[in-house]
N, C-alpha and C positions, 0 to 999 in steps of 0.2 A: 125080191129086186135081185139081177143078177151082181156078185160083188168080184167075180175076177175077168180081169181083160186082159186080152193079149193085144199089144201094141206093136205095129212093125212100120219103123219109122225107114225111108226109102232117099235116098238122093240121085241126079241124075248123073248119066253119062256124060263128057262134054260135049258141048252142041246139039244136045237134042232140043229141038223146041218144047217147052215147058205146054204148050195149049195143046199142043200133040199128044202128048203124054196123059195129060188130064182126061182126053176126049178116049183115048187108046182103055185107059184105068175105064173109066166110067162106062164104058159099053161092053168091053170084053172082058179085063181082068178082074172086076168084083163077080161077073159070073165065077170063074176057075176059080178063087179063093172063096165065096159061098159055098159051091157045091165040095170042097174038100174040108169046110168046117162042119156042117150040117150030118147029124140032126144034132149036136149037140149045143153051136152057138146060139144064142137069143138074141141077140140085136148086133149087125153090124155098119159102121158109121167109116167112111172115107174124111179125109179134112186134107184139101189140097191148100198148101203154104201161100198165101198171098203178099203178105213182107216177112225180109227176115229182117234181122238187126246186123249192126255191123260186125264184122266177122263169120255171119255164118253165109256161105256161100249157096248158090244152087243146087252144085253138084252135093254139097253137104247134107240137105235136108229140102225133099220139094214135095213130099205128102205124109200123112199118117194113117194107119188104118187101123181099128179099133174092133174086136168081135168081142161081146158078153159072154160070160157061162154062169151057170151057177152055183158049181164047185169048179176044186183044185184039177180033181180028177177028170171031168168033162171038156176043161179047157187043153192037158194035158193031151189028151187022147186025139182030139181035133189038132193041135199045134203039131202032134206026130206026123199027121199026116200029113198035111202044110210042108211041112219040111221033107217028109220022104218022096214030095211028088216030085215029077220032072218040073223044070222051071217053062212057064208058060212064055211066049213072045213078048209079053209088056216087059217082064224079069228081066228076058236075055237080050232084050234090044235097048232100053229105055235105062235098068238101074246101074246104077254105080256100086250103092252101096245098100245094105238092107240090116238094119238093128232089130231085133225080136225080143222082148222082154214081155214076163206074164205077171199082173201087177193084183194087189188085195187094191179095190178101191173103199175109202170110206169117206160117207156124205157128211159134210160139215155143216151145219146151221149158218147160216145168214142174220 
């Protein structure tokens, strides 16, 4: 099972329609990101934020992308390509902030 995960957490530019953003993310940006992360990426999820708690504005967090990798070296290679690429229209037009981290995942039995 893949244990290393790259997370990109993004917020929106003020005045951007969240539904338009999600459509662009699903239809265009996922291909851009997937192609940059291959061949190392083993799994790729997008997570649309549907509820925010007090103090979290739409401009702060609107979506979370997750990419899983088998090892840290694979994650670093793929993330290096992502960070070094020209931003696509989605990133340039819609996003205000994008925070990125690589995390080591640990399964906790319930």
